[in-house]
C-alpha positions in Angstrom: 272.5 19.0 133.6 271.8 20.2 130.4 268.2 21.3 130.9 269.0 22.6 133.9 271.0 25.3 132.3 268.5 26.1 129.6 266.1 26.3 132.5 267.8 27.5 134.7 269.5 30.2 132.3 266.0 31.1 130.7 263.9 31.7 135.1 267.2 33.9 135.8 267.4 35.4 132.7 263.1 36.4 133.2 263.7 37.5 137.0 266.7 39.8 136.1 264.3 42.1 134.0 265.7 40.8 130.5 263.0 40.3 127.5 261.5 37.1 127.1 263.2 36.7 123.3 266.4 37.6 125.0 266.0 35.5 127.6 265.2 32.1 125.1 268.7 33.5 123.1 270.6 33.3 126.1 269.2 30.2 127.7 269.9 28.3 124.3 273.2 29.9 124.0 274.3 28.0 127.3 272.3 25.4 127.1 274.7 24.6 123.0 277.4 26.1 124.7 277.5 23.4 127.5 276.6 20.3 125.4 279.1 20.7 122.4 277.3 22.2 119.6 277.7 24.6 117.1 276.5 28.3 118.2 275.5 28.6 114.3 272.6 26.0 115.3 270.8 29.7 117.2 271.3 31.3 113.2 269.9 29.2 111.4 266.8 27.9 113.7 266.4 31.5 113.7 265.6 31.8 110.7 263.9 28.8 109.9 261.5 29.8 112.1 261.0 33.0 110.6 260.9 32.0 107.1 257.0 30.5 107.0 255.1 32.8 103.9 252.2 32.8 106.7 254.2 35.4 108.8 254.1 38.0 106.6 250.1 38.2 107.4 252.2 40.2 111.0 253.7 42.8 109.5 250.5 43.5 107.3 248.1 43.5 109.8 250.2 45.7 112.5 250.3 48.1 109.0 246.4 48.1 108.7 245.5 48.7 112.7 248.2 51.2 113.2 247.1 53.0 110.1 243.4 52.7 110.9 243.7 53.7 114.3 246.1 57.1 112.8 243.8 57.7 111.1 240.9 58.4 113.5 239.3 54.9 114.0 239.5 55.1 117.4 237.0 58.6 118.0 234.6 56.7 115.9 234.4 53.0 117.6 234.3 54.8 121.0 231.6 56.7 119.8 229.2 54.7 118.1 229.4 51.7 121.2 228.5 54.7 123.8 225.4 55.1 121.2 224.7 51.8 121.4 225.2 50.3 124.6 226.1 53.5 127.1 222.9 54.5 127.9 222.4 51.1 130.5 224.0 51.8 133.8 227.5 51.4 134.2 226.9 52.3 130.2 230.8 53.8 130.1 232.1 50.1 131.3 230.2 48.6 128.3 231.3 51.2 126.0 234.7 49.8 126.5 233.9 46.7 126.7 231.9 47.0 123.2 234.6 49.1 121.7 237.7 46.4 122.5 235.1 43.9 120.7 234.9 46.2 117.5 238.7 47.3 118.0 239.8 44.3 117.7 238.5 43.1 114.3 241.6 45.9 113.7 244.3 45.8 115.0 244.6 41.5 116.0 246.8 42.6 119.1 245.5 43.2 123.1 247.9 45.3 123.9 247.6 47.9 120.9 244.0 47.5 122.1 244.8 48.0 125.4 246.8 51.6 124.4 244.4 52.7 121.9 241.3 52.1 123.7 242.4 52.8 127.1 243.9 56.1 126.3 240.2 57.5 125.3 238.6 55.5 127.8 240.1 55.6 131.1 240.8 59.2 131.8 236.9 59.3 130.7 235.4 57.1 132.9 237.6 58.5 135.5 235.8 62.0 134.9 232.6 60.1 134.7 233.3 58.9 138.3 234.0 55.3 137.5 236.8 54.2 140.3 240.0 54.2 138.8 241.1 50.5 139.7 237.7 49.2 137.5 238.3 50.9 134.7 242.0 50.2 134.1 240.9 46.9 134.5 237.5 46.7 132.6 239.8 48.2 129.7 242.5 45.4 130.6 240.4 42.5 130.8 238.3 43.7 127.4 241.6 43.9 125.5 241.9 40.2 125.6 239.1 39.8 123.7 241.0 41.2 120.2 243.2 38.5 119.3 240.3 36.0 119.6 238.3 38.2 117.4 239.5 38.1 113.3 242.2 38.8 112.5 244.8 37.7 115.5 248.1 37.8 115.4 248.4 34.8 118.0 246.3 32.9 115.6 248.3 33.6 112.8 251.4 32.2 115.0 249.8 28.9 115.2 248.5 28.6 111.7 252.5 28.5 110.9 253.1 26.2 113.9 250.5 23.7 112.9 249.6 23.9 109.5 246.2 24.6 110.2 244.3 27.3 107.9 244.8 30.4 109.1 241.0 31.1 107.5 240.0 28.3 109.7 241.8 29.5 112.8 240.3 33.2 112.7 236.5 32.1 112.3 237.2 29.2 115.3 238.3 32.2 117.5 234.8 34.6 116.3 232.5 33.4 118.1 234.6 33.3 121.6 235.6 36.1 121.2 232.0 37.3 121.3 231.3 34.8 124.2 233.8 36.7 126.3 232.6 40.2 124.8 228.6 39.2 126.1 230.2 37.5 129.6 232.1 40.7 130.9 229.5 43.1 129.6 226.8 41.1 131.5 229.6 41.2 134.5 230.7 44.8 134.0 226.4 45.6 134.5 226.3 43.5 137.2 228.7 45.1 139.3 227.6 49.2 138.3 223.7 47.9 139.5 225.2 47.2 143.1 227.8 49.5 143.6 225.3 52.3 141.8 228.1 53.8 138.3 226.8 56.1 136.5 224.7 55.9 133.3 224.9 57.7 129.7 221.9 59.2 128.8 220.1 58.1 126.0 221.1 60.2 122.6 218.1 58.9 120.0 218.2 56.4 117.0 219.3 59.2 115.4 222.6 59.2 116.9 223.2 55.7 116.8 222.7 55.4 113.1 224.9 58.7 112.3 227.3 57.1 114.9 227.1 54.1 113.1 227.7 55.7 109.5 230.9 57.5 110.9 232.0 54.1 112.2 231.3 51.8 108.8 234.6 52.1 107.2 236.6 51.0 110.4 234.1 47.8 110.9 234.5 47.5 107.3 237.8 46.2 107.4 237.0 43.4 109.2 234.4 42.1 106.6 237.0 42.3 103.8 239.5 40.4 105.7 237.1 37.7 106.2 235.3 37.7 102.6 239.0 37.9 101.2 239.6 34.8 103.0 236.8 32.9 102.6 235.9 33.9 99.0 239.1 31.6 98.3 240.2 34.6 96.2 243.1 35.8 98.5 245.7 33.8 101.0 246.0 36.0 104.6 249.3 37.3 103.1 247.4 38.8 100.4 244.2 39.8 102.5 247.0 42.2 104.8 248.2 43.4 101.5 244.5 44.0 100.6 244.0 45.5 104.2 246.3 48.8 103.7 245.6 49.5 100.7 242.2 49.6 102.1 243.4 51.5 105.6 245.2 53.9 103.7 242.7 55.1 101.4 239.8 55.6 103.9 242.4 57.2 106.3 243.6 59.9 103.5 240.5 60.3 101.4 237.1 59.3 103.3 237.9 60.0 107.3 240.3 62.2 105.9 242.5 62.2 109.4 245.4 60.4 108.4 248.3 62.4 107.7 250.7 62.1 104.7 253.7 62.9 106.5 252.9 60.4 109.3 253.1 57.5 106.6 256.6 56.7 107.2 256.3 57.0 111.1 253.5 54.5 110.9 255.2 52.6 108.4 259.0 52.4 110.6 256.8 52.2 114.1 254.9 48.9 112.4 257.7 47.4 111.2 259.4 47.7 114.4 256.8 46.2 115.9 256.2 43.0 113.8 260.0 43.1 114.0 259.8 42.4 117.3 257.1 39.8 117.1 259.2 38.0 114.1 262.4 37.6 116.5 260.5 36.2 119.1 259.2 33.6 117.0 263.1 33.3 116.0 264.7 33.1 119.2 261.4 30.4 120.4 261.9 28.5 117.4 265.8 27.6 119.0 264.2 27.3 122.3 262.1 24.5 121.0 264.0 22.9 118.6 266.5 22.0 121.5 262.9 21.1 123.3 262.1 19.2 120.9 265.9 17.2 120.5 266.0 16.4 124.3 261.9 15.0 123.9 260.7 17.1 126.2 257.0 16.9 123.9 257.3 12.7 124.3 257.8 13.2 128.0 255.1 15.9 128.3 253.1 13.7 126.3 253.9 10.3 128.6 253.7 12.1 131.5 250.2 13.2 131.3 249.0 9.9 129.9 250.3 8.3 132.3 248.1 10.3 135.1 245.2 9.7 132.6 243.9 9.1 129.1 240.5 10.3 130.1 240.5 13.0 127.3 238.1 15.6 129.3 240.8 15.5 132.3 243.9 15.7 129.8 241.6 19.3 129.0 241.4 20.0 132.2 245.2 19.4 133.1 246.3 21.2 129.6 244.2 24.9 130.9 246.1 24.4 134.2 249.5 24.2 133.0 248.6 27.3 130.3 246.8 29.1 133.1 250.6 28.6 135.1 252.8 29.0 132.1 250.3 32.3 131.0 251.1 33.8 134.6 254.9 34.3 133.6 255.5 33.9 129.8 254.5 36.1 127.0 251.9 34.4 124.7 253.9 34.0 121.4 256.9 32.2 123.2 254.4 30.3 125.4 253.0 29.6 121.6 255.9 28.4 120.1 257.4 26.3 123.1 254.7 24.4 124.0 251.8 24.8 121.3 253.2 21.5 119.3 254.0 19.3 122.1 250.7 19.8 123.7 248.6 18.9 120.3 250.7 16.0 119.7 248.8 15.5 124.0 245.6 16.9 122.8 245.6 14.6 119.2 246.3 11.9 121.0 243.0 11.6 123.3 241.1 12.7 120.8 240.8 16.4 120.5 240.7 18.0 117.3 243.2 20.3 116.7 241.1 23.3 115.5 239.5 22.7 118.5 242.4 22.5 120.7 244.2 25.2 118.5 241.0 27.9 119.8 241.3 26.9 123.2 244.6 27.1 123.6 245.3 30.6 122.3 241.8 31.7 124.5 244.2 30.6 127.7 247.3 32.0 126.7 245.3 35.4 126.6 244.8 35.7 129.9 247.7 35.2 130.4 248.0 38.8 129.9 245.8 40.5 132.5 247.8 38.4 135.3 250.7 39.2 137.7 253.8 39.4 137.6 253.7 39.5 133.5 250.2 40.7 132.5 251.5 43.3 129.4 247.5 44.8 129.2 248.0 45.1 133.1 250.9 46.9 132.9 249.6 49.1 130.6 246.2 49.9 131.9 247.8 50.2 135.4 250.5 53.0 133.7 247.5 54.7 131.9 245.4 55.0 134.9 248.6 56.3 137.2 247.8 53.2 139.7 250.1 50.7 141.4 249.3 46.9 139.8 248.0 45.8 143.3 244.3 47.9 143.2 244.2 47.0 139.1 245.0 43.2 140.0 241.4 43.0 142.7 239.6 44.8 140.6 240.2 42.3 137.5 239.6 39.7 139.5 235.6 39.1 138.7 236.3 40.3 134.8 239.2 37.2 135.1 236.9 34.7 136.2 233.8 35.5 133.5 236.7 34.9 131.1 237.8 31.3 133.0 234.3 30.3 132.8 233.8 31.1 128.9 237.0 28.7 128.5 235.8 25.7 130.0 232.4 26.4 128.0 234.6 26.5 124.7 237.3 23.8 126.4 234.5 21.3 126.7 232.0 22.7 123.7 233.8 21.8 120.9 231.1 23.3 118.2 231.7 26.9 119.7 235.0 26.9 118.2 234.6 24.7 114.9 231.3 25.0 113.9 232.0 28.0 112.0 235.0 26.9 110.2 233.6 24.2 109.5 230.7 25.3 107.8 231.4 27.7 105.7 235.5 26.8 104.4 234.7 22.8 104.2 
């Protein structure tokens, strides 16, 4: 009965349109009240979930991304991507994906990518003759690359939950993120050839060089983050602070497009975004504490292992579960609730924790592009001023492509483990 109240309350709150963080809090409070446990457990476990040093990375990287974005980064990255691939058939679609890959190294979040790149690219693609549903779909699909290429907020969450080095998590996502981008660009090109989408004129190597020079300081931020982590001179949290200082300097003195008067508002907006994520972390930690008290992780592991202890089948079952969960639960909430139980299951059949963490994050990123709670879908459909249905139909080829990359990363551990083990061991 207690678990019925827990899961029933959470499900009803979600169906009623209550935000995920609040839904977790309502369900947890109902469970504690019915079971006779003191409600003081809620603030205690919320604080315990948020009182993790590495989580300080989150406001740092969000602020750095917002500073760079308000300092003219999006336009420069799109210009460079257009000069690089815009001359191919379906060039603006390819530019969209390439821009998301480059922008992902700045923002660390898919929603920021979808809103920033989409705000420029979706209207531009429609004006150039691309169908609006396709324009919105490729923007939503490509935004999922952002959290795979460092820095990455979901990777920070996983590091805090599991004790895996955040630096290793960042590097583990790099190759899968690049594979996702390449796969979506190939899919876009094939669709563009079949549907005879337009291409942009080749602007010459001179424009390519000028566009690269213009975007250099923005792109260098990713290199700064990775070098800081690999050198051992800075922790992830310290790297995030350095990134904020760097972003402010570039925006004020190099690009000169970051007005000083806007900085307080950028800080406040970043604080609000960070607070929303950390509140979700706190409420999800309460929910996860209840699941642990009810021995749900052990039940999941024993149930799956009673079906099979074959590592390859367990990977398949985990992926199917996460794909289903990702369709109706927000990424960070799903990670906090399910990651530790599924990590226990994965390690029990010999799956490397770093490998598991990478394909788990990648899997849940796909949930951002699937209804009913695909946040990136809603953002891009709203920018394109379209109902959700045509965007969902248009995104299916890209979703299938990304599932193919997910399976490759799931069954070829070296795609996620080789780079961090080579550079950080």
